[in-house]
N, C-alpha and C positions, 0 to 999 in steps of 0.2 A: 504494500500500500504506499502510495506516495505521501510525503509529509503535508500536513495541514497546518496553517499558521493562524494564530490569533491576530485579528485586525479589528480596527474600529471602522464603522461606516464612513466616517469623515476622512479616512485614509485611502479609501478606494473609490470615492465618488464626491462630486460637488452636490451639496444638498441646498436646494432653493425652496423658499416658501412662495405661496401664490398671493393673489390680491384681487380685490373687487373694485372695478370702476364705480363711481357714484351712480346710483340708479336714477338720480334726479336729473342728470344730464343726458338728453336723448342722443347727443353727438357721440357718446361713448358706446351706444348700443345699436342704434338705427342702421340697418343695412350692413352690420358688422360682418366680417368674413374670417376673423381670427378665432379659432377654436377656443372655447373657455370651459374647462372641466369642472363640474361639480359632482357630488356623490352619485346622483342617478346616472351619470355617464359611465360609472365604474362597474357596470353589471357584467361586462365581458372582459376577457384577458386583454384584448387589444382595443384601442380607441382610434377609430377613424373619423368620427364625427361627434359633435356635441349638440345638446339640446339648445344651448344658447351660444351666441358668438359676440365678440366685442369688435370695436373698430380700432384702427391704428391710433387714433387720438385717445381712446379709452386705455389702450396699453401704455401709451406715453404718460398719461396723467394718473396713473395708479401704480401700486406696488406689484402688479402682475408682471410676470417676466415671460418672454418668449422662450420656450424650451425646445431643444432639438428632438428630432425623431429618435426613438428608443429610450427616451427618458422613462424612468420607472416611477409611477405615481402612487403614493401611499397615503391613504386617508388618515389624518392625524388628530382630528377634532370631533368630539362627541361620538361619532361612529369611527372607531379606530381599527385599522387593519385591512381595509379593502385595497387591493393591489391591481394595478393595470399598467400596460405599456403603451406609450404614445407611438402611433405609427405615422403621425404627421407632426409637423411643428405645431405647438399649441401653448396655451396658458392654462393656469388653474386658479381657483379661488384660494382663499387663505386656509381652507379646510384640509389641505394636503401638504405633505412634504415630498419634494420632487428630486429624484436621484439621477444626476447626469454621471454615468459611469466612466471610470478611467479604463478604457478598453484594454490596456495592458495588464490590468490587475483583475478585473471582474467582467464577466459576460452579463449583459443586461437580462437575459433570460434566466440565468442562474440567480441573479439578484431578485428577480420576481419571486422565485420559489423560496429563496432564503427568507425574504420578508414574510411570505405566507407561513412558513414553518415557525417563525419566531413571533408571530402575531400576538399570542397570549402573554408571552414574556415581555414584549414591548408595551402591551397595554398595562402591565403590572407596574411600570415605572412612570406612567402618565400621572399628571397632576391637575388640580382644578377643583373648585368647590361646586359651581353650578353644573359644569360638564367637564369631563376629562379631556385632556389634550396632551400631546407629546410634543415638546418644543424641540427646536432645531439643535440646541446645544446637547440635550440628552441623547437625541437620536445620533448625532454625530459621534458621540463618545460610546455608543452601544457597541459591545464587542461580539464578534462571531468568529467561528472557525472557518477558514477559507482554503479550499484545495487549489492545486495548480489549474491553470486555464483549460487544459485539455480535459481534465476530470470534470471541471465545471460544465463544459460543453456536453459531455456525455450524460451527466445527470439531468441537465436541462432538456436534452433531446429526448431522453427516456420519458420524462414526465410530460413533455410537450406532446408526445405521441398519444398519451391518454387524453389530453385536452383537445387535440385535433379530432380524435374519434368522437368525443362528446359533442364537439361543435358540429361535426358532419351529421351526427344523429339528430341534433337539435334543428338543424336546417331542414332535414327530411320531415321531422315532426311539423314544422311550420308549414311546409308545402302541403302535407296531408290535411292539416287543419284548415288551410285556405281552401282546399278542395271541398271539404264539408260545408264551409261557410258559403261558398259560391252556390252549391246545390240548395242550401237552406234559403238563401236570398232569392234564388230563381223561383223556388216553389212557394215560399211562405211570405215573401215580401212583394215580389213582382207578380205573384199569382200565375207563373208560367209552369204549373205542375202538370204531370201527365193527365190528359183529358180536359185541360182547362178550356179548350176551344169550344166545348159544349156547355160551359157555364157562363151565365150572365153575372155581371158585377151589379151589386145593389148598394144603396146608401145605408150606412150604420153610424152609430155614435163614434166609431173609429175611422170613418171615411168609407170609401167604396171597398167592399169585400165580396168574394164569390157568394152567390145566393144560397149555396148549401152550407156555408160556414155560419158561425155565430160569434158573438162577442164573448170570448173565453176569458178566463183568468187562471192564474197559477194554481189556485186552490182547487181547481177542477181536476188537476193532475197530481199535485204534490202538496204535502204539508211541509212547512219549513220550521225547523226547531233549532234553537241555539244550543251549543255544546254544554259540557259540564263545567262547573266552576272549580277548577283545580286551584290549589293554594301555590302561590309562587315559591314559598319556602321548600316545597316538596319537589321542585324541579331541579334536576341535576344534569351533568354533561353525558351521562350514560345510564341506562336502566332497562327495565323490561318493556315499557311502552313509550313510544314517541308521542309528544303532545303537539298537535297541530294548532297553531295560533293564527291571529290575524296577519302577523308579519309574514307568514308562509304563503298567503294569498297575494300574489303579485299581478301586475298588469298583464303579464304573459302566462298566467296560469299558476298552478300550485307548485311551490318549491319546498322540498323536504330538507334543505340545507341552507342555514343552520337549523337545528331542532334540538329541543331539550327533552328530557326523559323523566319518567317517574317509576319508582319501584312498585312491584305488584302488591306488596303488603300495605301500601298507603292508598290503594285505589278502593273507593267505595262501590258497593254493588250497583248503584244507580248509574255510575259512570260507564259501565259496560254497554248501556244502551247506545252509547256514542262511539263504540268501536267501529273503525273505518275499514272498508274493504275496497278493492280496486273498482274504479269507475264511479264511486260515490261523488255526487255533485255537491260542492261546497261554495259558500258565499260569505264574504266579509260583511259584517252588519253594523260596523261602527268605525269612526275615525277616517283618516284620509284614504283608506283602501275600501271604504264602503261601496258595495255593489260589485267588487271584483270577484270573479269566479274561477273555479279550477276543478278538474277531475282528479280524483285520488289515483295515483299510479299503482301499478303492481309492485309489491315489495316483499322481501323476506322477513322484514320487521313487522311489528304490531303497532298500531297507532290508535289514539283516542282524540276526540275533538274537544277543544277548549271552548269556554263560553265566549259569546260574541262572534263566533263564527257559526254560520247556519249550515245545516245539512238538509237536503231535499229528500223527504221520505216519499217514495211514489205510492199513489193509490193502486190497489190490486190490479186493476185492468190496464195500468200503464207502467208496469214494472220494467218494461224493456226500452222506454222512450227517453233515456237519459241523454242521448245525442241530440234529440230534438230540443229538449229543455236546456241543454248546454248551449246550443246555438241561439236559442231564444234569449237566454240570460245574457249573452254577449251583444244582442241586437240593440239598435238605437232606441226602439220603443220601450224596451225593458230598462236600459241604463238611464234614459231620461226620466223615467218614472221613479227609479230608485233615488236619483239625485234630488228630484222635486220633493219627495217625501222626507228624505234624510236631512235636507237643509232647513227643515222646520224646527230642528232642535238646536241647542247651543253648540253641541258637538254633533257632527254628522252621525245619524243613528237611524236604524230601521229595524222594525220587529218582524217576526216570522209571519204574523197576521197581515201586516202591511205589505210584505212581499207577496203573500197569497192573494191580495186584492188587486195586483197589477193586471191590467187587462191587455189583451192582444187578440187579433183575428184568429178565431179558433177553428182549425180544420177538422174534418172528420177523422176518427181514430184510425180508420183504414189507411188514410194517407200518411199519418204519422208512422204507422207501422212499416209502411212501404219505404219511407225515408230511412227508418232505422235499419231495415234490411240492406238498403243500398249503401249505407255508411258503415255497416258492420265490419267489413274488411279494413276500412280506414281506422276505426276505433281499435281494432285488435293490433294493427301494425303500430299505432301510437303507443299502446300499452307495452308492447315488446321493446320498442325503441327507448321508452322512458326507463324500463327495467334495465336494459343494457347500460344506460347512462348512470343509473344508480349504482350498479356494480363497478362500473369504471371509476366513478368518483370515490367509492369506498376503497378500491385497490390503490388508486393514486394517493389517497390521503393516508393510507397505511404505509406506503412506500416513502412518502415525502420526508418525515422526520428521520427515517433511517438512512436515506440517501444524503441529506444535507448535513448529517452528523458524521458520516463516514462509517456508520455501522454496517452498511452494505457497501462493499468496495467495488467500484466499476472501473477503476483505473486501467485494469488489464483486459477489460471486455471490448470486443469489436462492436462498437455502437456507431451507427451512422449519424453524424452530426450535420449533415447537409441541410436538414430542414430548418436549421438556425440561421442559414444564410439569407440575406434579403437585400 
């Protein structure tokens, strides 16, 4: 095994903080074309674009700095430990510390994984009363073990292979879900379902709908009930059951990483009414995520549902129509209804009864079942791909600490590192 040396982050990279141009000056933002990273932009490993952009004047009149391609971005404030790599020149807000790597000492891909592996340790040295923050001085003096560059590249390449497979599967999932969305829109929004040529459109309280349809509502098909009120103090990093919370319902579906667990001996009998199985349809019922939905993926682990996340319980005659309700719950008519109801409270909030009252053009059950059958292969393939991704993430996360610590020696292995070239 080649020797590893103890180094400080400040010895192997230049660490820059970000900045935010004044929001009061439109010249700093309007028609801006300089990428400006905030936490929501760090969902993926690589950053090619950002939700917001600033102008050259905004860059010049703030503490934001233009960072080169392959800068490693580490979220350092409130939410600590999200890591991404800039694939274009960009700037960031002050909520991140940005590592410009010394290419002779550290490969930026290895630093990405090194920071991910030290996330919890770095968080432990953060300070702050209102919210935790890791400052530049502390981060610069943080010490890590560093292998020679060839070993860094082999480790980064090995771990990147897992991330590339996950990304490819995720793209396939997106394509499949877009296919299902297109079919849903054609049939149930544009009313171009099989046999529509023989049906007249008639006026209703929801506008023009096919004459054989009715004004339906969610409660005709499902009951929606909030999960169990687990105690925060009982939740730990590992255990017998994962607890699905609001933060797991993202804009692009249900994410089981990160997740907290509870030991079986602390689970009350009533909580098992909210044990989750694959394809369960879930909805966020409060906060900024209100109305976001996701389908429970296939998993080797067991999961329970926390309060303020709702589960759709199908009526007996509609037990197979989760794809129909899933697409409906992502539709404009549903999401607008959720927002209108939820905004009536001090904090966005919606009850299961209120979700049940949401109206939509209700097709005949035969058409719903036909849609389900058409989308069955899509649903099954998405479940398989999500399951593969879960296994890939678990394997990657098991390997990560062992690789970056040198417990698994790859220095003499023949590993193709060409995927790191760009």
